[in-house]
C-alpha positions in Angstrom: 154.6 23.9 37.3 152.3 25.6 39.8 152.7 25.5 43.6 150.6 26.8 46.4 152.8 28.7 48.9 149.9 29.8 51.1 146.2 30.3 50.6 145.9 33.0 47.8 149.6 32.8 47.0 150.8 30.7 44.0 154.3 30.1 42.5 154.4 29.4 38.8 157.7 28.1 37.4 158.1 28.1 33.6 161.3 26.2 32.7 162.9 27.5 29.6 166.4 27.4 28.1 165.4 29.9 25.4 166.5 33.1 27.2 169.8 34.2 28.6 168.0 36.0 31.4 165.9 34.6 34.2 162.8 36.6 34.8 160.8 36.9 38.0 157.5 38.7 38.3 155.8 39.0 41.7 152.2 40.2 41.1 150.0 41.5 43.8 146.3 41.8 42.7 143.2 43.4 44.2 140.0 44.9 42.8 140.6 48.5 41.8 138.4 51.0 43.6 137.7 54.6 43.0 140.5 55.6 45.3 143.2 53.0 45.7 145.3 53.3 42.5 147.4 56.4 43.4 148.5 55.0 46.8 149.5 51.7 45.2 151.4 53.5 42.5 153.4 55.5 45.0 154.0 52.4 47.0 155.4 50.6 44.0 157.9 53.5 43.5 158.9 53.4 47.1 159.4 49.7 47.2 161.6 49.6 44.1 164.1 52.3 45.4 165.1 51.2 48.9 164.8 48.7 51.7 166.2 48.5 55.3 169.4 46.7 54.2 169.9 49.1 51.2 168.3 52.4 52.3 169.3 54.5 49.3 169.0 54.1 45.6 172.8 54.3 45.3 173.3 51.4 47.7 170.6 49.3 46.0 172.1 50.0 42.6 175.5 48.9 43.8 174.1 45.6 45.0 172.4 45.0 41.7 175.6 45.8 39.8 177.3 43.2 42.0 174.8 40.7 40.7 176.0 41.0 37.1 173.8 44.0 36.5 170.5 42.5 37.6 167.5 44.8 37.3 164.6 45.2 39.7 161.6 47.4 39.0 158.1 47.9 40.1 155.0 49.3 38.3 151.2 49.2 38.4 148.8 48.1 35.7 145.2 46.9 35.4 143.8 43.7 33.9 140.1 44.5 33.5 138.8 45.6 36.9 141.8 44.1 38.8 144.6 46.4 39.9 148.0 44.9 40.0 151.3 46.0 41.5 154.2 44.1 40.0 157.8 43.6 41.2 160.0 42.5 38.3 163.5 41.2 38.3 165.9 40.1 35.5 169.2 38.4 36.0 171.7 36.5 33.9 171.0 32.8 34.3 173.3 30.9 36.5 174.5 28.6 33.8 175.6 31.4 31.5 177.2 33.5 34.3 178.8 30.4 36.0 177.8 32.1 39.2 174.9 31.6 41.7 172.9 34.8 40.9 169.3 33.7 41.1 169.1 33.0 44.8 170.7 36.3 45.8 168.2 38.1 43.6 165.3 36.2 45.2 166.6 37.1 48.6 167.0 40.7 47.6 163.3 40.8 46.4 162.3 39.4 49.8 164.2 42.2 51.5 162.5 44.8 49.4 159.0 43.4 49.9 159.1 42.3 53.5 161.7 44.7 54.9 161.0 48.1 53.3 162.6 51.2 54.6 160.4 52.4 57.5 160.4 53.5 61.1 158.0 53.3 63.9 155.5 55.7 62.3 155.6 54.3 58.8 157.7 54.6 55.7 160.8 56.8 55.7 159.5 60.3 55.2 162.4 61.5 53.1 162.1 58.6 50.7 158.3 59.0 50.3 158.7 62.7 49.7 161.2 62.1 46.9 159.0 59.5 45.2 155.9 61.6 45.7 157.5 64.5 43.9 158.7 62.2 41.1 155.2 60.7 40.7 153.6 64.2 40.7 155.9 65.1 37.8 155.0 62.0 35.9 151.3 62.6 36.4 151.6 66.2 35.2 153.6 65.1 32.1 150.8 62.8 31.0 148.8 66.0 30.0 151.5 66.7 27.4 150.6 63.6 25.4 147.5 64.7 23.7 146.8 61.3 22.2 146.9 59.7 25.6 144.8 62.5 27.1 142.1 61.9 24.4 142.1 58.1 25.1 141.6 58.7 28.8 138.8 61.2 28.3 137.1 58.8 26.0 137.3 56.1 28.7 135.7 58.5 31.1 132.8 59.1 28.7 132.4 55.3 28.2 132.4 54.3 31.8 130.0 55.5 34.5 131.6 57.8 37.0 130.8 55.4 39.8 132.8 52.7 38.2 136.4 52.0 39.2 137.2 51.7 35.5 136.5 55.5 35.2 139.8 56.1 37.1 143.2 55.3 35.5 145.3 52.6 37.0 148.2 55.0 37.5 146.2 57.3 39.8 145.8 61.1 39.9 147.2 64.2 41.4 144.3 64.8 43.7 144.7 61.5 45.6 148.5 61.9 45.7 148.6 65.1 47.7 147.5 63.7 51.1 149.7 60.7 51.0 152.7 60.4 53.4 154.9 57.8 55.0 152.3 57.1 57.8 149.1 56.6 55.8 151.0 54.7 53.1 151.6 52.0 55.7 148.0 50.8 55.5 148.3 50.4 51.7 151.4 48.4 52.2 149.9 46.1 54.8 146.9 45.5 52.7 149.1 44.6 49.7 151.4 42.3 51.7 148.7 40.5 53.7 145.5 40.6 51.6 146.3 40.8 47.9 146.2 37.7 45.8 149.9 36.9 44.9 151.1 35.2 41.7 154.9 34.6 41.4 156.3 33.7 38.0 159.8 32.5 37.4 160.8 31.9 33.8 164.2 30.6 32.8 166.7 27.8 33.0 166.3 27.2 36.7 166.3 24.3 39.2 162.5 24.2 40.0 163.1 22.5 43.4 165.5 25.1 44.6 163.3 27.9 43.4 160.3 26.4 45.2 162.3 25.9 48.4 163.5 29.6 48.3 160.0 31.1 47.9 158.5 28.7 50.5 160.6 30.5 53.1 158.9 33.8 52.3 156.6 34.9 55.2 153.3 35.0 53.3 150.1 34.8 55.3 147.0 33.1 54.1 144.6 35.4 52.3 141.4 35.2 50.4 142.0 34.7 46.7 140.1 37.0 44.3 136.5 35.9 44.1 135.7 37.9 40.9 137.3 37.7 37.5 139.0 40.4 35.6 136.0 41.1 33.2 134.1 44.3 33.7 130.6 44.5 32.2 129.7 48.0 31.4 125.9 48.3 30.5 125.1 49.9 27.2 123.5 53.4 27.4 121.2 54.3 24.6 122.1 57.9 24.7 125.3 58.6 22.8 127.9 60.3 25.0 129.8 63.0 23.2 132.4 65.6 24.3 134.2 68.2 22.2 137.1 70.0 23.9 138.8 72.9 22.2 142.6 73.0 22.3 145.5 74.3 20.2 147.1 71.0 19.0 149.0 70.2 15.8 146.7 67.2 15.2 143.1 67.0 16.4 142.1 63.8 18.1 138.9 62.0 17.3 138.3 58.9 19.3 135.2 56.6 19.4 134.2 53.8 21.7 131.8 51.0 20.6 130.1 48.7 23.0 130.9 45.1 22.2 129.7 42.4 24.7 132.5 40.0 23.9 135.1 39.2 26.6 138.5 37.5 26.8 138.3 33.8 25.8 134.6 34.0 25.2 133.4 32.0 22.1 133.4 35.2 20.2 136.8 36.4 21.4 138.9 35.2 18.5 136.4 36.3 15.9 136.5 39.6 17.7 140.3 39.8 17.3 140.0 39.2 13.6 137.2 41.7 13.2 139.3 44.3 15.0 142.2 43.4 12.8 140.1 44.1 9.7 138.8 47.3 11.2 141.9 49.0 12.5 144.2 46.6 14.3 146.6 45.6 11.5 148.3 47.1 8.5 145.7 45.4 6.4 142.8 47.1 8.1 140.1 49.3 6.6 140.9 52.3 8.7 144.5 52.2 7.8 144.0 51.5 4.0 140.9 53.7 3.4 140.9 56.5 6.0 144.7 57.0 6.3 146.2 55.9 3.0 143.5 56.1 0.3 141.7 59.3 1.5 144.6 60.8 3.4 142.2 62.0 6.1 144.1 60.9 9.2 147.7 61.0 10.4 146.9 57.8 12.2 143.8 55.6 12.4 143.6 52.4 14.3 141.4 50.3 16.7 141.8 48.2 19.7 139.6 45.4 21.1 139.3 46.0 24.9 138.4 42.4 25.8 138.2 42.9 29.5 135.6 45.6 29.4 133.5 44.8 26.4 134.3 47.5 23.9 136.3 48.6 20.8 138.2 51.9 20.7 138.9 53.7 17.4 141.7 56.4 17.6 142.4 58.9 14.9 144.6 62.0 14.5 143.0 64.4 12.0 142.7 68.0 10.8 139.8 69.7 12.4 138.2 70.6 9.1 137.9 66.8 8.3 135.9 65.9 11.4 132.6 65.1 9.7 134.3 63.4 6.7 136.3 61.1 9.0 133.2 60.3 11.2 131.3 59.3 8.1 134.1 57.3 6.7 134.6 55.4 10.0 130.9 54.6 10.0 131.2 53.3 6.5 134.1 50.9 7.4 132.1 49.4 10.2 129.0 49.0 8.0 131.1 47.2 5.4 132.3 44.8 8.0 128.7 44.2 9.1 127.7 43.6 5.5 130.6 41.2 4.9 132.3 43.5 2.4 135.8 42.3 2.7 137.7 39.9 0.5 138.9 36.4 1.4 142.4 37.6 0.8 142.0 40.5 3.3 140.6 38.0 5.8 143.5 35.6 5.4 146.1 38.5 5.5 144.7 39.7 8.8 144.5 36.3 10.4 148.1 35.6 9.4 149.2 39.0 10.7 147.6 38.2 14.1 149.2 34.7 14.2 152.6 36.1 13.3 152.3 38.8 16.0 151.4 36.2 18.6 154.3 33.9 17.6 156.8 36.8 17.7 155.5 37.6 21.1 156.6 34.2 22.3 160.2 35.3 21.8 159.8 37.8 24.6 159.9 36.3 28.1 157.8 39.1 29.7 155.1 38.5 27.1 155.0 34.9 28.1 154.6 35.8 31.7 152.0 38.4 30.9 150.0 35.8 29.0 150.1 33.4 31.9 149.2 36.1 34.4 146.2 37.3 32.3 145.0 33.7 32.2 145.2 33.4 35.9 143.3 36.6 36.6 140.7 35.9 34.0 140.0 32.4 35.3 141.4 30.7 32.2 144.6 29.0 33.4 144.6 26.4 30.7 146.7 26.9 27.6 145.7 26.0 24.1 146.6 26.5 20.4 146.0 30.3 19.8 147.1 30.2 16.1 144.6 27.4 15.4 141.8 29.4 17.1 142.5 32.4 14.9 142.9 30.4 11.8 139.4 28.8 12.2 137.7 32.2 12.2 135.5 32.6 9.0 133.6 35.4 7.3 130.3 34.6 9.1 132.1 34.8 12.5 133.5 38.2 11.7 130.1 39.6 10.5 128.3 38.2 13.5 130.7 40.1 15.8 130.7 43.3 13.8 126.9 43.4 13.9 127.2 43.7 17.7 129.2 47.0 17.6 127.1 49.9 19.0 128.6 53.4 19.2 128.6 54.5 22.8 131.0 57.5 23.1 132.7 60.1 21.0 135.5 62.4 22.1 137.2 65.2 20.2 140.2 67.3 21.1 141.3 70.1 18.8 140.2 73.3 17.0 136.8 74.2 15.8 135.3 71.5 13.6 133.9 72.1 10.1 130.2 72.7 9.9 
């Protein structure tokens, strides 16, 4: 059930008696730019920790405890080229608790979004300072995760530096430094008054009462997003490579392949199956041949990045196996392009993908995420995903695999073998 609360503001109610918790997600969406991610991340942290009625984290926590331990959080993420700030709430459903909990949580969310802790000059300086230091620590800690570092540096090789996709959705330390309670106010006003808003409520709820509650929120009309989530990165015929020396227990070798297939395109489900055969499932060639049979990698997998048209291969290796692993990865892709996989392997991968999808339906946040992605990608209609996967055949997989073109290679570790 979808309702228009204002221009650019939608309420999506998903009735379900499957879960003991009612879930609410309030998603604010705008195009990511080269400079807006950090401020939006800091704003999310500020909004989730206080408001005028509950000006400290302690007071806010006490209020949530009084609501049967309800949880409210905020985070940022990206769907293709769309940057999202999400306020999430979980609360025991009213029928199970035998208490009216949902409406107080909705009212609390309204307080946190429309009555944040601020004065005449902007957000409370002490609150912003605390959250700024916390975010700075989180950004610094990212560099300790070498697998994540390698992934991000591969992305920066793949994307052009002028692209907003070059910059991570969580922001960076450079843009964090000048932020304060005063200049964060413009980010907040833009979010509140200009972002496209999608509100999801999933649970055993009275749809009429939920609609009436959100209809009272003071949303202004705004322009809905006029572009879809897909980001089309042109292929560059020059291979982009970077080798960084570092003392790590496991060297990281990551590769990015240009693949002009996007979410819910005709080739999307064949792309999922192809990726499952390559490195996306336990039945994949990378897992069975590179990791298990040849014992050349601590991990070896792949992901289809369906909003930006590429496939990423990630491996953890010994430096002296660099060239052998590169050659073996090339061999696995060539085999897919030549159709060298058994019918049994194809069916195993398809069943693995279908099972994973069906298991995901047992998670309420996965259901909401799926609906949100469909909204932002311009595909609001729902259909039989297992059937779409089951229909994929050998020729479909080969056709997709033949479109893979190596675009970027990133290595982090010791000296490679010659």
